[in-house]
C-alpha positions, -999 to 999 in steps of 0.1 A, spaced: 1 -2 0 16 34 -4 3 63 14 18 101 12 18 125 37 22 161 39 15 187 63 -17 205 65 -20 234 46 -33 266 63 -53 295 42 -61 325 59 -93 341 44 -107 371 56 -101 363 93 -111 327 85 -89 301 90 -95 267 69 -76 239 72 -69 219 42 -63 182 50 -46 161 20 -58 126 22 -37 96 20 -35 82 -13 -32 40 -14 -38 18 -39 -68 -1 -44 -77 -36 -62 -106 -28 -89 -127 -53 -103 -112 -51 -139 -123 -87 -153 -153 -89 -173 -176 -86 -162 -179 -54 -138 -205 -35 -120 -197 -13 -148 -191 -29 -175 -219 -61 -173 -218 -70 -214 -225 -106 -228 -195 -113 -252 -200 -97 -290 -178 -93 -317 -154 -66 -313 -165 -63 -275 -141 -69 -248 -146 -105 -235 -132 -135 -217 -111 -154 -231 -128 -187 -232 -101 -218 -220 -78 -219 -192 -57 -233 -218 -47 -203 -237 -39 -212 -274 -17 -183 -293 -2 -180 -326 19 -151 -341 14 -147 -375 46 -159 -395 39 -147 -427 28 -125 -452 22 -86 -443 8 -93 -410 41 -110 -398 58 -104 -370 93 -97 -374 121 -116 -349 122 -89 -324 83 -86 -324 83 -121 -318 107 -118 -290 91 -95 -269 53 -112 -272 72 -143 -261 89 -125 -229 51 -112 -223 37 -146 -222 66 -163 -203 71 -137 -174 35 -121 -171 11 -144 -185 25 -183 -176 33 -174 -139 -5 -175 -137 -30 -202 -135 -33 -198 -175 -20 -226 -193 1 -211 -223 8 -227 -256 19 -217 -288 -1 -230 -319 23 -237 -349 -11 -247 -363 -37 -227 -358 -74 -230 -363 -94 -203 -374 -133 -219 -376 -151 -243 -351 -152 -249 -316 -116 -251 -311 -104 -223 -324 -65 -210 -315 -78 -185 -288 -53 -156 -296 -39 -147 -332 -11 -123 -327 -5 -101 -356 10 -68 -367 -13 -45 -383 -26 -9 -386 -56 -3 -363 -79 26 -365 -75 63 -346 -51 70 -319 -43 33 -304 -10 14 -313 -29 -20 -302 -62 -32 -300 -75 -71 -290 -106 -75 -308 -132 -109 -298 -133 -123 -342 -156 -150 -322 -178 -146 -293 -199 -170 -276 -233 -157 -274 -252 -149 -240 -215 -155 -223 -191 -135 -211 -165 -156 -235 -147 -151 -266 -136 -182 -289 -108 -160 -308 -92 -126 -301 -73 -111 -330 -47 -93 -307 -33 -61 -332 -5 -41 -326 12 -13 -349 46 -19 -364 70 -1 -334 50 -8 -311 61 -40 -297 70 -31 -262 62 -52 -231 34 -31 -220 12 -25 -250 18 -63 -253 3 -67 -217 -20 -47 -226 -39 -57 -254 -31 -92 -245 -52 -86 -208 -83 -71 -232 -76 -107 -248 -78 -120 -214 -113 -102 -206 -92 -70 -188 -112 -37 -189 -99 1 -185 -101 20 -151 -134 37 -160 -152 4 -167 -135 -13 -133 -151 -12 -103 -150 6 -82 -138 28 -110 -103 44 -108 -84 67 -135 -78 51 -167 -40 59 -160 -37 44 -128 -13 17 -117 -41 0 -104 -49 -8 -137 -15 -34 -142 -7 -33 -177 -42 -22 -186 -37 16 -176 -39 37 -205 -17 52 -217 5 22 -207 43 28 -200 67 5 -220 77 -19 -190 44 -23 -173 31 -58 -164 4 -74 -150 -3 -63 -111 -10 -86 -83 -43 -80 -86 -46 -85 -121 -30 -119 -111 -54 -129 -86 -85 -122 -104 -70 -143 -135 -63 -171 -109 -96 -168 -94 -116 -166 -126 
């Protein structure tokens, strides 16, 4: 827990003394894994959804215009090995990905331009209707932005994590309480203890 303390500020106004105490700041553990009290929606294509398996299969595009370069693959693998594999999720690389049926590869990771101001996006490509789960996420990150923090962030969305404004209680989107799903995300951000706990208790 982080506690900041400051001396009280005394303000003199027209002969009245006002004591403005600075409140203590401390970390919170927001519920930021779908569903939350502020984001309770069935999974739909392009919505924030949970991955549907405790064993998560993933594939990094290895050919064509969406291919990840060697350094990009190394960054993704580092995040998976050091952030996600230590959780209760079982991470398994799928060298022969499946894009249809009931056993699709869970995370299809590609280098691709995304719309708007974002440099990455995780999109549910195959929603499991009337649940919070998605059978396959497409995780897209733009060329030059494969830093650990953004990779962790987008894989976090593919796991089911929302931004702080949709967590319960809400926290600032930039707060470290969001772990690597803060926005904007520092280049070295990883899962925090709260995120790991929520994955493991899911």
